C-alpha positions in Angstrom: -99.1 3.6 33.9 -95.4 2.7 34.3 -94.3 6.4 33.9 -96.7 7.4 36.6 -95.4 4.6 38.9 -91.9 5.8 38.3 -92.8 9.5 38.9 -94.9 8.7 42.0 -92.1 6.7 43.6 -89.3 9.0 42.6 -88.3 9.8 46.2 -88.3 6.1 47.1 -86.2 5.3 44.0 -83.8 8.1 44.9 -83.5 6.8 48.5 -82.8 3.2 47.3 -80.2 4.5 44.8 -78.6 6.8 47.4 -78.3 4.0 50.0 -76.7 1.6 47.6 -74.4 4.3 46.1 -73.3 5.3 49.6 -72.3 1.7 50.3 -70.3 1.5 47.1 -68.5 4.8 47.8 -67.6 3.6 51.3 -66.6 0.1 50.3 -64.5 1.0 47.3 -63.1 4.2 49.0 -64.3 6.3 46.1 -64.1 10.1 46.3 -67.4 11.5 47.7 -67.8 13.5 44.5 -68.7 10.3 42.7 -71.7 9.7 45.0 -74.2 12.0 43.0 -72.9 10.5 39.7 -73.6 7.0 40.9 -77.1 7.9 42.1 -77.8 9.6 38.8 -76.5 6.6 36.8 -78.8 4.3 38.8 -81.9 6.5 38.3 -81.1 6.8 34.6 -80.8 3.0 34.3 -84.1 2.6 36.2 -85.7 5.1 33.7 -84.3 3.1 30.8 -85.6 -0.2 32.2 -89.0 1.0 33.4 -90.8 -0.6 30.5 -89.5 -4.0 31.5 -91.4 -3.8 34.8 -94.0 -6.5 35.2 -96.3 -6.2 38.3 -97.0 -9.9 38.2 -93.4 -10.7 38.8 -92.8 -8.5 41.8 -93.3 -5.1 43.4 -91.9 -1.8 42.1 -89.4 -1.4 45.0 -88.1 -4.9 44.4 -87.7 -4.1 40.7 -85.9 -0.9 41.7 -83.5 -2.7 44.1 -82.5 -5.2 41.4 -81.9 -2.6 38.7 -79.9 -0.4 41.0 -77.8 -3.3 42.4 -77.1 -4.6 38.9 -76.1 -1.1 37.6 -73.7 -0.5 40.4 -72.2 -3.9 40.1 -71.6 -3.3 36.3 -70.1 0.1 37.1 -67.7 -1.4 39.6 -66.7 -4.2 37.2 -65.9 -1.6 34.6 -63.9 0.4 37.1 -61.9 -2.7 38.1 -61.3 -3.6 34.5 -59.9 -0.2 33.8 -57.7 -0.6 36.8 -56.4 -3.9 35.5 -55.8 -2.7 32.0 -53.9 0.3 33.3 -51.6 -1.9 35.3 -51.2 -4.5 32.6 -49.8 -2.1 30.1 -46.2 -2.2 31.4 -43.2 -1.5 29.2 -40.1 -3.6 29.5 -37.9 -0.6 30.2 -39.4 -0.3 33.6 -38.0 -3.8 34.4 -34.4 -2.4 34.7 -35.4 -0.3 37.6 -37.0 -3.0 39.7 -34.7 -6.0 39.1 -31.4 -5.9 41.0 -28.3 -7.6 39.5 -27.0 -10.1 41.9 -23.2 -10.1 42.0 -23.1 -7.8 39.0 -24.5 -10.4 36.6 -26.2 -8.5 33.9 -27.0 -11.7 32.0 -29.8 -12.5 34.6 -31.5 -9.3 33.8 -31.4 -10.0 30.1 -32.7 -13.5 30.6 -35.5 -12.3 32.8 -36.4 -9.7 30.1 -36.4 -12.4 27.4 -38.7 -14.6 29.4 -41.1 -11.8 30.4 -41.3 -10.6 26.8 -43.0 -13.8 25.8 -45.5 -14.2 28.6 -49.0 -12.7 28.7 -49.3 -9.0 29.7 -51.1 -9.9 32.9 -48.4 -12.4 33.9 -45.8 -9.7 33.2 -47.7 -7.2 35.3 -47.8 -9.8 38.1 -44.0 -10.4 37.8 -43.2 -6.7 37.9 -45.5 -6.1 40.9 -44.0 -9.1 42.8 -40.5 -7.5 42.4 -41.8 -4.7 44.7 -44.4 -6.2 46.9 -45.8 -9.5 48.2 -48.6 -11.5 46.5 -51.4 -10.2 48.6 -50.5 -6.6 47.8 -50.0 -7.5 44.1 -53.5 -8.9 44.1 -54.9 -5.7 45.5 -52.9 -3.6 43.1 -54.2 -5.6 40.1 -57.7 -5.8 41.4 -57.8 -9.6 41.3 -58.0 -12.3 43.8 -54.9 -13.9 45.4 -55.6 -17.2 43.7 -55.3 -15.5 40.3 -51.9 -14.1 41.3 -50.8 -17.5 42.5 -51.9 -19.1 39.2 -49.9 -16.5 37.4 -46.9 -17.3 39.6 -47.2 -20.9 38.6 -47.2 -20.0 34.9 -44.2 -17.7 35.4 -42.3 -20.4 37.2 -43.0 -22.8 34.4 -41.8 -20.2 31.8 -38.6 -19.6 33.7 -37.9 -23.3 34.1 -38.4 -23.9 30.4 -36.0 -21.0 29.7 -33.4 -22.8 31.8 -33.5 -20.2 34.6 -33.3 -22.0 37.9 -36.2 -21.2 40.3 -35.1 -20.9 43.9 -37.5 -21.2 46.8 -37.2 -18.2 49.1 
C-alpha cells in the first residue's frame, strides 16, 4: 500500500522536493548543477523512509514535506561543517604572511605564533581570519554566527593576556 502511495504521488513528491531544493540553491547561492542532485537526494530519502509513514499521524504530503525539509537541512549542515573544517585546518606558516611586524619587532610575531599554537584550531582560524577582515566577514567565512566569533575573540584575548602580551583596544 505504501509503495502504491509513493508511486501514485510521485509527481507531487517531485514538486515538493523541487520547490524546496530551488529555495536552498537560491538561499545558499549553490551552482544550479546541484539542483537535480538535491531533488534526487530528497526523493531517495523519501523512498527510504516510506515505511515509516503512518496515515493516522498525518497525510502523505505532510509526511513528504517533513522528510524533504529534514534531508535538505541535514545536507546543508554537512556542507557548512565541511566549510568549517576546511577553514580550521590552517598551518602556522601562513601566519607570517598576514601579521605585519610593527617597528621591525620580530619578537611579536614569534610571541603570537607561540600563543596561537596552543589555542584550539577554531580559535586559530578566527585569529588568522581577523588579521585580514572584520568579525562579521570572519563569521561568514567560517560559516558560524557572529556571537561565536566574539566568544572566540574573548578566548584569544584571555590567552594573549595570560602569555603577557598586552591587548590594546583599537
